[in-house]
N, C-alpha and C positions, 0 to 999 in steps of 0.2 A: 504493499500499499504506500503510495507516494504522498506524504504529508508535507504540505507547503509550509515553510518557515515564515512566521509573520514578519512584516516589515516594521521596524521601530523608528520613531522620529520624535523630536521635540526640541524645545528651546531651552538653552542652558546658560545662565548668568555666570560670568566669571567675576568674582568679587573678592576684594582684599585690600589691605593697606597700600599706601603709595610705594612704588618701587619693589613690590613683592614678586614681580615677574609675570603679571597677567598677560601683557601684550607679547612677551616672549613665548609664553606657552601657546597663545593663540596662533601665532606664526608657525610654531612647531606642529601644532595639531592640523593646520591647513597645508603645510608643506610649502608655503610661500608667504612673502611679507605683505601684509595689508595694514598692520598696526605699527606705529612708530615706537621705538624704544630708545632709552638712554639711561645712564647711571643715576640721573637726577630724578627725585620723586616728583609726582604729579605731571609726568609727561603727557599721559592720556587725559584729554579734557572732554571727549565725546563718548557716546555709546557707539561702539564699533561692532557691526554684525559680520560674522564669518560662517561659511557653510562648509562642513566636512562630510564628504560623500564616502560611505563604507559599504561593503557588501551586506545588503539586508538592513542598512540603517542610514539615517541622515541626522546629523547633529548641527543645530543652528546655535552658534555661540554668540553671546552678547558680552563683549569686553567692555568694562566699565572704568571710570575714573577711580583713583585710589580713595578709599574712605578714610577720613581723618577728621579731627575736631577742627572745623573750618572756621577761618576768620576772613571776612571780607566778602563782597558780593560774588566774585568769580568762583572762589573756593566753595562757598555755600551752594552755588548752582551746580558744581561738579558732584558734590556729595549727594545732593538731591537727585541728580540723574542716576547715580549709582544705586541708591537705595530704592528709587521708584521701579527700577527694572525688576526687582524681586517679586513684584506682584504679578508679573506677566509671563512667568517661565514655568516649565515643568520640573526643572531641577536647578539647584544652586551648586556651583562649584566654588567652594570657599578656599582661597589660597592663603597660607601663612608662611612665614619665613623661618626655617629651621635655625638659621645662623643668628638672626637678630629679630625675634618676634616683636611686633608693634602692639603692645598690650592694650593701649587706648583704642586703636582702630579695630582690633580683633574683638574687643568687648562691645563696641557699637554694633558690629556686624552680628555678633552672637545674640544680642538683645533683639535685633530685627528678625532673625531666624526663629527665635523662641516665640515672639509675638505672633508670627504668621504660621508657626509650626511647618516650616517648609522642608520638603525632602532635599537633603543635602549630602554632598560628598566632600570630604576635606582632602586637599592636596598640600602636603607639607613639602615646600619647595626648597631648593638650594641645599639638599642633603649632601651634595659633593663637598660642602664647605664645613661639615660638622663630623665629629667622631661618632661612630655607630652606636657606641654605648650610651650616648646622650639621647638617641632617638627613641628607644623603648619607653623611658619615663615621660617623654614628650607625647608619644602616641597615647599612653595611658591616661595622661592629663586631659587630652582632647576627648577621649572616650567618655570620661566623666562629665565633660562640659556640655555635650549635646549628642543625641542619638543619630550620629551620621550613618548613612548607608554603607559607607566604606571610608577608611582612612588610608591614603596612598602616599608614601614618601616618594618624592620625584626631584629630578633636576630638569627644569624646562629648557635651560640653555644647552645642556648635553644630551637631552632626549632620554635620560634614565627613567625607567618605569612609566614613561608616557603611554606606551601601548597597554600596560596594565590599567592605567587610569581610564583610558578609552573603553576598555572592556567593562569596567565597573559602571561607567556612565550609560553605556548601551543597555546593560542589565537593568538599570534603574528607570529607563525611559518607557513610556507606554507604546503600544502599537499605534501607528499613525501613518499618514500619507507622506509622499515625497513632496515637501513644500516648495522646493526650489529645483529648477532644471539642473542636470548633471554638470553643465559647463559653468554654473554660477558659483562664485566664491564669496561674494559680498554684495550687499545692496548699495554700498557707498559708491557715488559717481567717481570717475577717475580724476575729475577736477578737484574734488574734496581730498583724495588721497595725495594728490600732487601737492596741495597746500600743506598737508601733514608732513610730507617728506621734507619740504623746505624747512618747516619748523623744527623737525628732528635734527637737522644739521645745525641749527642755531643752538639747540640744547647741547649738542655734542661738542661744538667747537668753541662755544663762549664760556666765560668764567661764570661762577655760581649765581650771581644775582641777576644777570641780564635776562636769561630765557623766560623768566616768569612774568616779565612785563612785555612779552612779545606775542603777537598774533599775526597770522598770515592770511591774506585773502587773494584769490586768483581773479584778476580783472578780466583776463581774456584767455581762452583755451580754443585755439583754432586748428582744426585738422586740415592738413593739406595733402590729401592722398596722391596727387599727381607727383609730389616730391617725397612721398613716404615720410612725412614730417609733421610734427605737432608744434605749433608756435604758442608758447605760454608766456603771459606777462602777469607777474605777481608782486604784491606789496607786503613788506615786513613792517608791521606797525609797532612802534615803541611808545612807552608812556612817559619817558623823560628825555629832555633835550640831550642830556650827557650820554645817552645810550646810542644815539644815532651815529656819531663818529666812531664809536667802538665797533658797531656792526659793519660799517662801511670799511674801517681799517685803513691804515696808511696806504695812500695811492689806490684805495679800492680793493686792497688784497684780501681782507677777510670776507667781504661780500662776494668776490670772485670765487673764493674757496667754497663758501656756502652754496653757491650757484652750481659749481662744477660737480660737487658731491651729490647735490639733490638731483641734477640732471641725469647722472648715471643711474640713480635709483629709479627715477621716472621712466627712463628709457627701458629698463628691464621690465617695468610694469606694462607699458604700452606696446612694447615690441617694435618700436621704430625710433628714428632720430627725433630729438627734441631740441628746439631753440628756446632757451629760457632766459628771460630778461627780469631782473629784480630791481625794485625800488625800495627805498627806506622812508617811512613817513611817520611823523610825530602825531600821536593820538593821546593827548595829555590825560593821565590818570585813568585810562580806559578800564583798568581792572576794578575800579571803584565806582564806575558809572554804569548803572543798570541799562540805560539806553545804548550806550556804546558796546556793552557786552553782548546785547542782542544783535546789534548791527554787525558785529564782527563774527556772528554765527554761533554764539554759545547760548 
């Protein structure tokens, strides 16, 4: 007798403290880069959707901004985005950092899980950075904190135990339809991802305080199929006059470096040549201005 294996699908929120590795894990799960990453916390500011296609299953991941005790309108908006996602998913993938747990953020997330009694899996990330004897007491501590469907120690960066994590997520999901066609990896337009890739380079190349006052908007995204080229014009918005010359750099050197590195990533995404022109514009105190935050896409 030929028994058909049921197809499983569902929406999975990836949630955790800033810099815990959520975007790195999403890129690892999808096998390609759609979410930007950096060593600096609060790199992710939007809810990013990514679709993983597996034999007999489809997982739709929602990568969220890092949850933290927010100060200021922009950070409050980011935390609100992260926690609001929890109400719209079939499963929560809660990530914590084995090497340096963020107790405040973890507690905020745990409280939300308990209030909503949400089915959740815990991924203890960065296990490659801790001694194995420290892991067992940590796992035991989390077992007592919440009735997780599974607790999986992983390294998102190195891919350690990520397949095991995927198996646990598929097992926890309901039977369901294929929500997205097989060639679909995200619902985010290329224009949005291009802006994020530019912002990532600012995060990676600039000193500590600069990136948090930066936003990027794409003013023009023109496809020129006859030349196998995409022409992109984008603006890097800064909130203080002093930040502008830093991003431009001496003789335009820093801006050129940001542009070159971003262009290479965008070309990998779109599969053709890209002409990228960057501008830097002052948008005074935009991170504290509700209207400016909305205007810049947050």
